[in-house]
Rosetta silent file (secondary structure, phi, psi, omega in degrees, C-alpha in Angstrom):
SEQUENCE: MEGDYNNVQQPGYQAPPAYTDPNKEVMTMGQWLITTLIMAIPCVGFIMTLVWAFGNGNENRKNFCRASLIWMVIGIVLLVIFYGSIFAMIAASGY
SCORE:     score description
SCORE:     0.000 S_00000001
   1 L     0.000  -30.189 -177.636   -0.001    0.000   -0.002 S_00000001
   2 H   -67.181  -34.051 -177.694    2.898    2.368    0.643 S_00000001
   3 H   -76.644  -15.765 -177.677    4.175    2.195   -2.930 S_00000001
   4 H   -74.580  -16.933 -177.951    0.783    3.034   -4.442 S_00000001
   5 H   -66.348  -29.966 -179.894    0.896    6.717   -3.485 S_00000001
   6 H   -74.490  -22.689 -176.672    3.391    7.511   -6.258 S_00000001
   7 H   -96.338    1.208 -177.516    1.166    6.095   -8.990 S_00000001
   8 L   -76.606  124.946  176.718   -2.006    7.966   -8.059 S_00000001
   9 L   -99.625  137.415  179.720   -3.133   10.396  -10.768 S_00000001
  10 L   -80.952  148.150 -179.427   -5.155   13.406   -9.759 S_00000001
  11 L   -66.138  138.226  177.741   -8.394   14.042  -11.639 S_00000001
  12 L    82.990    0.044 -178.826   -8.090   16.538  -14.470 S_00000001
  13 L   -79.025  134.027  176.622   -4.298   16.283  -14.557 S_00000001
  14 L  -125.681  133.433  178.337   -2.750   16.440  -17.973 S_00000001
  15 L   -67.929  144.499  178.846    0.912   15.812  -18.634 S_00000001
  16 L   -66.193  151.964  179.110    2.710   18.770  -20.264 S_00000001
  17 L   -66.991  148.716 -177.963    3.419   18.365  -23.962 S_00000001
  18 L   -69.940  -32.831 -177.509    6.807   16.950  -24.813 S_00000001
  19 L  -137.056  131.212  175.123    7.507   19.638  -27.427 S_00000001
  20 L  -114.261  133.046 -179.508    6.121   23.149  -27.737 S_00000001
  21 L   -77.147  122.095  179.595    6.352   24.946  -31.030 S_00000001
  22 H   -66.440  -19.550  177.705    7.933   28.402  -30.535 S_00000001
  23 H   -76.540  -12.653 -178.954    5.856   29.706  -33.427 S_00000001
  24 H  -102.557   -2.791 -177.455    2.673   28.998  -31.465 S_00000001
  25 L   -70.609  150.830  177.871    3.721   30.764  -28.229 S_00000001
  26 L   -72.822  134.501  179.514    1.844   33.839  -27.069 S_00000001
  27 L   -77.497  144.345  178.873    3.813   37.045  -27.725 S_00000001
  28 L   -81.834  168.743  178.466    4.733   39.162  -24.683 S_00000001
  29 H   -59.203  -41.677  178.156    3.891   42.836  -24.305 S_00000001
  30 H   -60.967  -41.207  178.732    7.498   43.755  -25.110 S_00000001
  31 H   -64.761  -37.283  178.054    7.427   41.758  -28.348 S_00000001
  32 H   -67.658  -38.769  179.973    4.211   43.557  -29.365 S_00000001
  33 H   -63.673  -43.176  179.853    5.740   46.953  -28.537 S_00000001
  34 H   -66.811  -41.416  179.821    8.816   46.185  -30.690 S_00000001
  35 H   -59.512  -50.273 -179.448    6.584   44.867  -33.503 S_00000001
  36 H   -68.018  -31.846  175.985    4.420   47.999  -33.596 S_00000001
  37 H   -63.200  -48.741 -179.096    7.499   50.232  -33.287 S_00000001
  38 H   -67.313  -35.935  179.387    9.144   48.622  -36.279 S_00000001
  39 H   -69.192  -20.718  179.698    5.889   48.702  -38.277 S_00000001
  40 L   -81.847  -11.698  179.773    5.679   52.479  -37.633 S_00000001
  41 L   -78.272  124.268  179.632    9.003   53.148  -39.370 S_00000001
  42 L   -58.559  142.995 -178.179    8.349   54.306  -42.971 S_00000001
  43 L    65.545  -54.607  178.389    9.413   51.844  -45.709 S_00000001
  44 H   -60.698  -43.067  179.580   11.136   49.540  -43.186 S_00000001
  45 H   -63.414  -38.536  177.722    7.837   48.865  -41.472 S_00000001
  46 H   -67.582  -41.546 -179.966    6.091   47.933  -44.709 S_00000001
  47 H   -65.510  -42.321 -179.114    8.896   45.575  -45.699 S_00000001
  48 H   -68.867  -32.700  175.840    8.953   43.970  -42.257 S_00000001
  49 H   -62.584  -42.642  177.371    5.136   43.621  -42.352 S_00000001
  50 H   -63.433  -43.538  179.436    5.498   41.676  -45.609 S_00000001
  51 H   -61.362  -48.351 -177.181    8.325   39.540  -44.164 S_00000001
  52 H   -69.343  -31.889 -178.656    6.374   38.774  -40.987 S_00000001
  53 H   -72.489  -35.785 -174.374    3.104   38.158  -42.863 S_00000001
  54 H  -115.698    0.054  176.141    4.493   35.650  -45.331 S_00000001
  55 L   -85.539 -174.138 -179.995    7.582   34.341  -43.540 S_00000001
  56 L  -104.769   96.549 -179.848    7.975   31.471  -41.133 S_00000001
  57 L  -149.554 -155.511 -177.772    7.549   33.001  -37.674 S_00000001
  58 L   -62.516  133.548 -177.079    5.225   33.501  -34.781 S_00000001
  59 H   -65.861  -35.391  178.689    1.605   32.776  -35.733 S_00000001
  60 H   -62.710  -49.743 -179.838    0.282   35.728  -33.720 S_00000001
  61 H   -63.947  -39.758 -179.422    2.534   38.223  -35.488 S_00000001
  62 H   -60.724  -47.162  179.349    1.871   36.565  -38.840 S_00000001
  63 H   -67.148  -37.220  176.235   -1.888   36.931  -38.485 S_00000001
  64 H   -63.524  -43.197  179.958   -1.579   40.505  -37.214 S_00000001
  65 H   -68.432  -37.386  176.585    0.585   41.497  -40.168 S_00000001
  66 H   -65.272  -42.041  175.841   -1.747   39.817  -42.657 S_00000001
  67 H   -64.593  -38.707  177.659   -4.703   41.717  -41.155 S_00000001
  68 H   -61.633  -42.516  178.438   -2.662   44.943  -41.324 S_00000001
  69 H   -65.382  -38.422  176.958   -1.971   44.356  -45.010 S_00000001
  70 H   -62.099  -43.871  177.843   -5.661   43.750  -45.693 S_00000001
  71 H   -63.483  -36.675  176.789   -6.514   47.034  -43.989 S_00000001
  72 H   -63.033  -43.581  179.255   -3.808   48.789  -46.036 S_00000001
  73 H   -65.252  -43.167  177.658   -5.294   47.447  -49.292 S_00000001
  74 H   -59.699  -43.654  179.289   -8.801   48.494  -48.217 S_00000001
  75 H   -62.473  -42.782 -179.686   -7.481   51.987  -47.374 S_00000001
  76 H   -66.064  -41.027  178.036   -5.733   52.310  -50.733 S_00000001
  77 H   -62.838  -44.353  179.204   -8.832   51.208  -52.625 S_00000001
  78 H   -64.737  -38.238  176.034  -10.993   53.732  -50.743 S_00000001
  79 H   -63.614  -42.644  179.577   -8.464   56.519  -51.422 S_00000001
  80 H   -62.914  -41.778  177.108   -8.416   55.730  -55.124 S_00000001
  81 H   -63.282  -44.891 -177.459  -12.232   55.826  -55.217 S_00000001
  82 H   -63.991  -52.190 -178.735  -12.375   59.040  -53.229 S_00000001
  83 H   -69.266  -31.520  175.073   -9.719   60.911  -55.239 S_00000001
  84 H   -61.228  -41.205  178.271  -11.047   59.484  -58.489 S_00000001
  85 H   -69.716  -36.120  177.134  -14.467   60.918  -57.745 S_00000001
  86 H   -62.491  -48.565 -179.397  -12.926   64.306  -56.768 S_00000001
  87 H   -64.783  -35.132  177.141  -10.972   64.467  -60.041 S_00000001
  88 H   -66.066  -38.193  178.517  -14.052   63.386  -61.999 S_00000001
  89 H   -69.866  -36.094  177.591  -16.089   66.199  -60.427 S_00000001
  90 H   -67.592  -41.276 -179.887  -13.357   68.741  -61.191 S_00000001
  91 H   -67.263  -35.248 -179.220  -13.150   67.534  -64.809 S_00000001
  92 H   -72.888  -25.108 -178.303  -16.919   67.645  -65.165 S_00000001
  93 H   -78.773  -14.419  175.614  -17.100   71.224  -63.815 S_00000001
  94 L   101.514    9.076  177.587  -14.959   72.540  -66.671 S_00000001
  95 L   -72.448    0.000    0.000  -11.711   73.513  -65.041 S_00000001
């Protein structure tokens, strides 16, 4: 009976995984601050956003950069529509 205490499993206990993928880990606040700082730098930020979005890295950062790129494309399309309509109104007015 004395040796049985070591083999008792507690209910709800799960053994930790043998291997954790570093690309699946949650990013810390510091990593997010560095990511947003780098993305704010003109030209460099856009290039790094592309690298992080399509490279092999942290899944959280990859999804964030992909979403950022989608918002950039939506913004560019809306700007083209807006300025195109402004130029069309100017051209129609006779200037």
